[in-house]
N, C-alpha and C positions, 0 to 999 in steps of 0.2 A: 607270839613269837617264841621260838624255842630258845633255850639257853645258849646254844651254839651261835644262833643268828645274832644275838646281842653282842657276842665277843668279836665278830668280824669288824664292825665299825670301830670298835675300840682298838683292835690291832692295827687297822689302817691309820687311825689317828696317832697312835703311839709311833708307828714306823715313820709317818710323815713328819712328826716332831723330831725324831732322831735324824732324819735326812736333813731337815732344815737346820738343826743344831750343828751337824757336821759341816754343812755348807757355810754357815757363819764362821765356825771355828777355822775352817780351811781358808776362807777368804781373809780372815784376820792374819793367819800364819803367812799367807802369800804376801800381804802388804808388809808385814814385819820383815820377812826375808828379803823382799825387794828393796826396802829401805836400808837394810844392813849391807846388801851388795852395792847399792848406789853409794853409800857412805864409804865403802872400801875403794870404790873407783875414784871418788873425790879426794880421799886421804889414803893413798897407797901404803900398805904395810901397817896400818893402824892396829888391827886386831885379828889378823889372820892366824889361825891355828889349825891347819888342815890335818886330818887324820882319817884313816879307814877303820870303821868300827863294825864288829859283828853284832847284829841285832836279832835275837831269837824272836820267832813269831808265834802268835796264837792262831793265826789264819790256818784253816784246815783244807779249804778247797783251792783248786787252781785259780778260780776267779778271785777269791779273797786275796791270795798271795799276789796275783798280778795287780789287783787294785791297790794294794799297799805299796808295792814296788813303784807303780805309776805315780801315786800320790807323793811319795818321797822324792821321786825324780822331778816332779812338777814344781816342787818347792825350790826357789833359787838358793844356791849355796849347798845343795845336797844332790847326790847322784847315786842311784843304785848301781853298784858294780857287779854284783853277783847274787843269784837267788839259788838257794839249796833247799831241797825238800827232804833229803835223806842224810843222816839218820833222823834229824829234827829240822823243821822248817826254820830258815834263817836268811837274813839279808846281810850283805856286806855293803855298807854305805860309806861313801866319801862325803865328809862334811868340811866346809870351809872354816867353821867355827866349832871344832870338836876337841878343844884342849882338854876338856873333862869328859872322857869317854862314858862314864856312868850317867852323867847329866844328859849327854847327847843321846844315849840309848833310851833314857826315860822319855825324852822329847819324841823320838820316833815311836816308842811304845804307846805314848799318849795318842799320837796320830793314828796308829793302828787300832787302838781301842775305840776311838770315836768313829773310825771308818767301819769297823765291824759292827758297831751298834747300829749304824745306818743300813748296812747291807743285810744283816741277819733278821729273820722274822721276829716279830715282837714276842711271840710265845716260844722262842727257841730255848731248849734246855741248856745249851751252852751260849746263853745270851751275852749281852755286852759286858757284864761284870764277871763272867766266869774266867778265873785265872788272871785277872788284871794285876793283882799285886805281885805275884811271883815273876811275871815277865818283866815288869817295870824295874824290878830290883836286880835282875840278873846282869 
């Protein structure tokens, strides 16, 4: 076997692991968000702190941006209001629990990072860790 043939199974395994990790992470986030929304229904006014927050994106392709926007909107308590690609990619997200915009932004950035890790090829030069810290802190 050539050196390249050996890397294909490894890349497939790495990508499959990333997809499974994202699926588990997203499932956990969905359960947490559903419980928070259910609690809000049972105890109205308990902890709502709605806000619209601009979240800069690392996503570079239309598919990545759309996937991030969809993942955000699928999470109860959040809704993607707007997607901008120019001058830099960003989402405007409404959050029911966004009293701390920086913390809310970090939560969305973490979701984006995990989704990009699942979507991007395992050998991608702008792999899942590229630029993670600067987006999360903006």
